N, C-alpha and C positions, 0 to 999 in steps of 0.2 A: 889451400882451399881455392876453388875456382873463382876467378874474378867477378863473374856475374852473380855468384852466390854471396861473395864477400860484401858486395854493394849494399845488400839489404841490412847489414849489421853496422854500417857506418853511422856515427853520431849525426844528428840532425844538423844541417848547415843552411840557415841558422835554426836554433830551437825556437819555439813559440813561447816567449817569455811574457807573461802577463801579470799585472798587479792584482792583489786582492785588497781592494779599497775598503778601509774600515774606519778612518778617522772620525767621520761624522757620528757614527754609532758609538765609538769608543768614548768620545768626548761628552756624550749624553749620559754616561755612567756616573754614579756617585763615587766619591774617593775610596770608600770601602769596596765597592764593586770593581773599581780599577785595580786595587791592590789584590783582590781575590783573583782576578783575571791574570794579573801579572805573575803571581807565584805559580798558578797552574800552567801558565805558558812556559815558565822555566822548568817546571817538572816535565812537561811534554818534551821539550827539545833536549833535556838532559838524557833522554832515552835514545837520542839519535844514533849513538854508536851501537846500541843494541840492534837497531834496524839494520845498520850496515853489516854487523856480524851475521845477521840472519840472511843476508843477501849472498855474500861471497867471502872467502878468507882475505882477499886483497882489498876489499872496499874500504875498510878502516884506514889502511895505509895510503890509498889513493886520496882520501879525505885529508889526511895529514899533509900530504904532498901539496895539495891545492892550497891549503891554509898557510903552510910554510912559505910558499912562493908569494902569496898575498902579503904576509907579514914582512917578508924581506923587502918588498917594494912599496910597502905601505899603501897598497891599492893603486899605485901608479904603474900600470901595466906597460905603458910606453917606455918608462925608464928601465923596466926589466927586459923589454925587447932590445933596447940599446945595449944593455949590459951583456946580454947573451948572444947578440948578433943574429937573431932569427928574423925571418921576413914578416911583412904584414900578414899574409895569408896564414903563415904558421901560427902567429899569435892569435888570430881570429879563431882558428880551428881549436886551439887550446882553450880559449875562453868559452867557446860554444860547448866543448866537451864538458868543461867544469860546471857550466850551468845546468846541462842535462844530468850530469851525475848528481848534483845537489838536489835537483828537482825530483830525483828518484831515490836518493839516499843510498846509492850503490851503482854498480856498473852493469846492472841488468834492468831492463825496463820494468817498472812496477805494473804497467798494463801491457802484458804480453810475455813477461818472464824470459826475454831473450837478451842476450848480451849486446851492448853497443860499444863500439871501439872508436878511439880517436882518429880523426883525419890527419892530425899533425903527425909527421913521420917520427920514427924512433930517434933519428940523429938530432932533429930539432928539439925534441923533448929531452934528450940527454944534455943538449946545450943549455936549456933552461935549468936543468937540475945542477949545472956546475956553478951556479951563483953562490951556493953554500954547501959545505961538507954534509950537513944534515939532509939537505934536499937531494944530494947525490946518493946518499945512503938509502934514502926511501925509494929513489928511482931504480936503483939496482934491485931492490926488493920486489918492486911491482912490475918491472918492464916485461917479464915473460908472460904475466897474466893479464896485462893491460890490453894487448892486441888479440887478434883472432887465434883460436886454437887450430891444430892441423885437421881436426875432424869436427863434424857438426854437433854431435851430442853435447859436448861441454859448453856450447854456446846457448844452451837452454837449461831451465830448471827441470828437475825430475829425479827419479830414483838413481842413486849412485851406481847400483849394479847394472843399469842400462847405459852407463857412461855419462850421465847427466851431472849437473851440479846441484847440490842442496846443502846449504850451510846449517840446516836443522840437524844434520848428521855429520858433525865436524870430525875431521881426522879419521874418517871411516870409509875409505874408498871401496872396501870389500863388503860393507854391510848390505844385505839383500832385502828386497821387498818382503819376502816371506818372514825374515827375522823381525823386521819392523812391525809386520802385522801380528806375529805371535806375541811380541812384547807388549804391543798396544792392547791386545785382547786381554793379556794377563793383568795388566795394570788397571784397565777400565772395568772388566767384568769380575775379576777375582778380588782385586784390592780396592776397587771403587775410587781410584785416583784419577784426577783430571789432568790433561796433558798440555794445556794451552801455554804455560810458562816454561816449557821444557825444550831441551834438545836431547838427542840420543847419540851416544858414542859407543863404538865397538873398540875394545882395547886390542893390543897386540896379542894378548893371550886368548882372545876370542870371547872374552866376557863382555858385559854391557854396563854402561853408566848412563843414568838419567840425570842430565844437568838441570837443576832447578834454579831459576832466577830468584835471587834473594840477597839482601844486603848482609845478612848474618850468615856466616859460613857453616855454622852448625846450630840451628835453632833448637830450643828445648823440645822435648817430646810432646809437651802439652801444646806447644805453638805450631807443630807440624800437623799435616793432614793424616799422618800415620805415624805411629811410634816406631815402626820397623824401618830399617834402612838397607837391608840386604836380604836377598832370597837366592836359593839354589833352584834352578828351573827344572822342569821335567818335560816329558814329551819329546818333541823334535829338537828342543834345546837342552836335552838331558845333561845335567851336571854343570851347565854354564851358570855363572853368577850374574845376578842383576843387582846393581847398587844405586841408591839415591845419593847424589852428590849436590849439596847446596852450595850457594855462593856463586852461581853463574851470573855474570855481569854485576859482580858485587859493588864496584864503585858507583856505577850508574844507579843501581837500585837504591843505594844510600842517598845519593843526591836527590832522587826522585821523592823518596819518602820524606826527606827534610822539607822540600818545597811544598809537598802536600800538606804537611803539618803546619807550615806557615800560612798556606791558603786558608786552612780551617779557622784561623783566627778572625777571618773576615767573612766567614760563611753567613748566608742570609737567614738561616734557621737551624733548628736542631737536627732536622733530617740531613741537611748538607753536612753538618758537623759529624754525624754518625757515618755518613758515607765516606768522608775523609779519614776517619779513624780506621775504618775497615780497609781502605786503600793502603794506608800506611802500614797496617799490620800485615797485609798481603805482601807488600813490596819489601818489607824487612824480613819476613819469615818464609816467604815462598808459598804461603797458604792460599790455594785457590778457593777453599771454602770461605775464607775471609773475603776474597774478591767477589764471590757470589753474593755474600751479604751486602757488599758495596753496591752491587747492581740492584738488589731489592730496595735499598734506600734511594737509589738513583731513580727508579721508575715511580717511586712515591713522591719525589720532589717535583711537584707539578708547577708548571709555568714559572720557572726561574727567569730572571733577567739575563743572567750569565749562565749559559749551559756548557757542560763539560762532561767528558768521560775519558778514562785513561786506563791503559793496561794492555794485555796481550789479547787482542780482540778477534781479528779476522784470520781464518785459517786457509785462505786461498793459496798461499804460496808454498805451503808444505805440500810436497807431492802426495803425502798420505792423508792430507785434509784434516789434521787434527791439532797441529801446533800453531799458535797464534803469533802474528807479527806485532811488534811494539807499535802502538798507535794511540794518539791522544789529540783531542780537539778542545779549543776554547772559543766560544762563539756568543754573540749578542743577539737576543731575539728581535726579529723585525715584527713588530706588533701588527702592522697593516696586513702583511701577507699571511701572517699566522691566523688571522681571523677567518680567511677562506678555508684553511686546513681544518680549523675548529668546526666549521660547518660540515666538512666531509666526515670528521669523526662522529659528529652527532647523527649523521645520516647513515653511517656504516651498517647498523643493524637492518636497515631497510634494503640495502644493496647486496649484502652477502648472500641472502637467499636466492638471488638471481644467478649465482654461479652454478655450474652444471653438476652439482651433487646435492643430496638431501641432508637433513639434520644429523643423520647417523655419522656423517663424516665431517661434521663441523663442531666447533667448541659449543658447549652447553650455553655459554654466555659470552658475548663479545666483550672483552676487557678494554674498555675505552682508554686508549693511551693519550699521552701528551703528543701533539703533532705540531711542530713549530718550524717556522722559516727562520733560519739563522744567518747571520753575517759573520763569517769566520775571521777571527783575529789570528788564531794559531791552529794549524793542523800538522802535527809532527807524525811522520811515517813515510812510507815509500811513495805515496800518491794521495790525491785528494778526491773522494767520490763526489757525486752530485747529491746523494741522499744516503741516509743510514737508518736501519731498523735493528735495534739491539735491545736487550742483551741476546746472545745466541744460545743461551741455555734453554733447552726445550722444557724442562720441568718448570722454570720460571715463566716462560712465555705461555705455556698452556694453562697455568692456573693462576698466575699473579699479574701478568701483563708485560708490556714492552713500551718503548718510545720510538717515535719516528721524528726525524729531522730532515729538512730539505735545505741545502746550503745555497742561499740566494746569491751571494757575491761570487760563488764558484760558477753557478749557472750563467750569470750575467757577464762574467769576465770575457773580454774580446781581445783578439789580436788584430790590430788595424790592418795588418798585411795578409790577413787570411784570404786564401784563394776561393774561387767559386766552388760550391760543393760538386764533387764528382758524381757521375752516374745519374744525375737528375736531369730530366728532359728540359729543353728550353721553355716549353710552355708551362712547366711546373716551377721554374726557378722563382718567380715572384711570390707565389703563395708559400713555397717552402721556406724562403729566406724571411718572409714577413711573420710566419706563424711558428717556425721551428722552436724558438725558445719557450713560447707559451705552451706548445705541444709537449715539449720535453718536461716542463714543470707539471703538467697534467699526468704524464706518464710516470714521473718520479713519485708524485703524490700517491697515485693508485698502486704502483708497484710496492712502495714501502708500507703504506698503511694496510690495504686490503690484500696485496699479494703476499708479503711475508707475514701479515697479521692474521690471515685466515687459516682454517683447517685444523683438524684434530688427528693426533696420532692414536691409533687404536692399540692399547697396551695391556699386557699382564703386569700390573703394577708391582705385585709381589706374588709368590706362589699361591694360585687359586683366587686372586683378587684381580678383577678386570674393570677397565672403564667403559665397557660395553657388555651387552648380554651375550655371553659366550655360548649359551644354550640355544639361542636363536640369533645367530650372527647376522649383521647387516648384509643386505643384498648389494653386491657390487654393481654399479650401473655400467661397468665395462664388460663383465662376464655374464651379467644377469643371474648370477648364482651367489650363494652365501660365501662370504670371504673365508679363506683357509689359512691366511697368514696374518700375524700381528707381531708387535715388539714384545719380546720376552723380558723378564726381570733383569735389570742391568743394562739392557740394550738402549741405545739412543738412535735418533735419526742418523747422526754422523757416524756412529760406530757400525751401523748396518750398511749404509750406502757408501761409506768410505770416501775415497777420492772423487767419486762421482757426485757426492752430495751437494757440493757448492754450486757447480754449474747447473745441475738439475734444478736446484731450488731457484736459482736466478731465472731460469727458463720458465718455471712455474709462476714466479712473481711477474715477469714480463707479460706472460700470457693473461694473467689476471688484468693487467693494465690495458692490454689491447682489447680485451673483451668488454670491460666496463667503460672504456673511453667511448664506446658506441652508444652509451646511454646519455641522451641529451639532457636529462635531468642533472646528471652528474656534471656535464659540461657547464650548466648554468651555475653550479656551486662555485666553479672557478671564475665565473663572470663572463662566460661565453654563451651567447644565445639566451632564449627565454624558456628553455626546457622542453620546447616542442621539437619533434624530429624535423630537421631541415638539412639535408646533406649538402645543399648548395648555399647555405647561409654562413654567417661568421663562425658558428660552432662547427659546422661541416668543414670549413677551412682548416680548423684546428685538428679535427679528426683525420682529415686527408693528410695533413702534414705529419701527423703522428705515425700513420701507416707507411707513408713515404720514408720517413726517417728510420723506422724499424727495418724496412726492406733494404734501404741503403746500408744501415749498419750490418745487416746480414751479408751483403756483398763485400763490404770493407773488412769483414771478419776474417776473410782469407789471408790477410797479412799475418794473422796470428796462428795459422795453421802451418806446420813444418812438413814439407813433402818427404824429407828423409825418414823421420820417425813416424810420419803420418799421425801426428798427435797435435792436439790443440794446446796453445800456450796461454790462453786467456779465457777464464770461465764465462764472463759476461758475453764475449764475442761468440764463443761456441753456442751459447744459448740463443743468440740473435740469428746465427746461421740456421738453427733448428726452426726458428719462427719463419725465416725467409723460405725455407723448404716447405713449411706448411702453407704460406701464401701461394707459392708456386703450384702446389698440388690442390689448390682450392677449387679448380675447375672453371670452365666457361671463360677462360682467358682473363681471370681476375687480376693476376699478376704475372708479368713475363719480363724476361731480360732480353730486350730488343737490340739488334745490331744489323748493319748492312755490310760491314767490312770484315774480312776474314781474320784480321788480327784483333778484332773486338775493340779497336781504338774508339769506336763510337758507341760502345755499350751503354745502354741506359735502362732505367726501370720504368716499365709501362704498367701502371696500376690503375684499374678502373674505379674511379671514385664512386660511381653509381652502384657498384657491387660490393662495397665494403660491408654493408648491413646484410645483404643477401647471401654473399659467399665468403667474405673475409672473416666476419664474426663467427659463423657456425664452424668454420675450419679451425679457428683458434679455440673455440670452446671444446671441440672434439679432442684436440691436443691437450688442453688444460684438464679435462676430465680424466684422461689416462694418467697424466703426470701426477695429479692430485691423489687418485685412488691408489696408485702404486706406492706413493709416499706414505699415505695414511695407514696402509696395511703392511708395511715393511716388505713389499714385494720387489726385492732387488732384481730378481731375474726378469720380471716384466718391465721394470723401469729401465734396466740396462739395455734390453733388446730394443725397446722403443727409442731410446736416446741415441744408441749407436747407429741406428738406421737413419735417424733424422740429421745426425752430424757427420755422417759418412761423406767424404769429399771425393766425388767421382773424377774420372779422367778429364772431362770437360772443364769442371771448376778448377782442377789442379793445374792443367796444362795450358788452358786458355784464359780463363777468368782471372786467376791469381796473378799471373805476370802483369796484366793491366791494372789490377788493384795496387800492385807494388809500384808501378810506374806513376800512378796518380796519388800515392799516399801523401798525407800532409803531416807535418810534425805534431806530436801531441803537446798540449800545453803544459808548461811548468810554471808554478806560481811563486812570485816574490811576495813574501809575507812581511808584515810590519814587525817591528821589534819593540819591547818595552824595557824601560830601566827604572829603578827606584832611586830617587834623589830627594833627601830631606823629607821623607815621609810621603812624597808625591810620586806619581807614576808619569813618566814621560813616554810618549809614543813617537817612533821614528818609522817613516815609510821610505822606501828605496826606489830608485829608478828601475823600470821594467826592462832591464838589459842584462846581459851576462855578467857584466861588472857589478851591477846592483845585487844580483843574486849572490855572488860570492861575498860581497860586503856584508849582506844581511846575516850570513853564517859566521863570518869572521868576527862580527861584533857580538855574537853569542859565545863569549870566550869560556863559558862554563861547559861547553860540549866536549 
């Protein structure tokens, strides 16, 4: 691989290691609340090996290698350096790689889905491994997959038949995208089986196995979501067998179910107990119908002091966009910040009608959700978001509701060594740095509650039954004609839009946030301004910072676009690039990428604050209207065409802007999380140094992983 290309895959040196401070909030909990949080935290991290297996075949072995070296030297890395004879830089590079690995629970970036490789040389890593026979055995196993591959495709997630890596299709290098699609359609549309807790394997004989995560290796027929376990396929896969194989991740699923049941003893109410009963049933038997029931109880559990959700949640990293990554969080409600979000929930029915579509394309009733600001104790998974809107099941979201959370100590976590923000003009630096955190909180709030929370899917619920008047279909505001497409029985948003669904929906939610942030009454709910339009006042500062931040994110997004495959590797950043293109196309010099030097080393974002309301908002609303109507009407063709155009990277962005983005890129944060232990019926909290060594220690002391 070319040296200049290889550089972009090197592990961060150093990584941005920041603490998730939680002690003050944890110590305000009662004993039972602490015990509840403790057992769910253990259940969460007990799934860490599942996440690693979903990243790459080598990730679990890399983890064991790091832990074995830590155990050997008892956390005294200088002694290990002396024993192995490696240099100071070599040790530093190993520790930095280990911290980044643990922060992503795998050797591919959780934000970008690209492989990162150690800066420590293979000879030095081999010397480290020689301190014990077991360490050397693991090193031999991982050394070929630890470093860069000979070609680019295996450095990125994607479909195996395109040469990419996806551990959702284990031991199946020749499985094709078409085969994955056909099997997914068979299971979802004919057998009505959900895919989130599965992996798919193609056997040497050319048959297929659906691996289902469960503690029990063969649950009883009444506990499964289907009594069948094998089918002979027809059509393009004529004669091939498809089998359901239970017991994937069996050891971990058993530990998780045990801890969930322990947590249930300290549940605050009957709703929480029922929620945990369904969790345990799902994790033991593999039933996703039981998991859906847990989510129904979860959204009914209003205003808990300790908030949690656990399971196979987000489908971002599966190239097919349907299989979920193991993810779980435990957090404590910040009552003060939650009050502002509560006001936004109360006002939501007033602001949704301001979005650019009529009631035909909106839910009949806004299902007021819980919206809380949380301080994270535990977030197990490959990365930590700033906010969450779940569950992801459309049938629950459309008719029963959802929850929103904003993760306060994630938003506020800072690296003291953070560099000045790139691509921001000198005259904008002060307002950008002063207002970006508040602007991002507004953006996250609007994105999660009103972005993901709005909108109706027009459906044929069952043959001949519709949730709209099919004889007089709604008029599309995009085409000005009656709609001609909708969701058929058995189809979902995810099944129709497939791998496009996740990034498309993130773009829609971000566009809602950018449109409604222009409403100064909404800004006043968050505590900015008096509700009157004033682009030059305090609320105007927040709005300007929000638009600058989005434009900058769109530029920085190019880090996550691969010039070889010409594909995006991160769904949120692809969405932000689409919005940047919308800003740039808003006319009248509203937004420009300015530069005077031919190498673009002085590239900066020039955004006219005075034109946000007159040019920026209308452009975003035009984009939003199209995104929303195509989604609501199952118009994949229209949605794909629009989105492909907006996220196309032309020669100037690819050859000129992207190299400057890579030159100025900053390490993404990895978070050191506190640990809890139970001693004599009490829960002890331990926090760790925000260093690479502290990150390693925090995992080493979770010896149940």
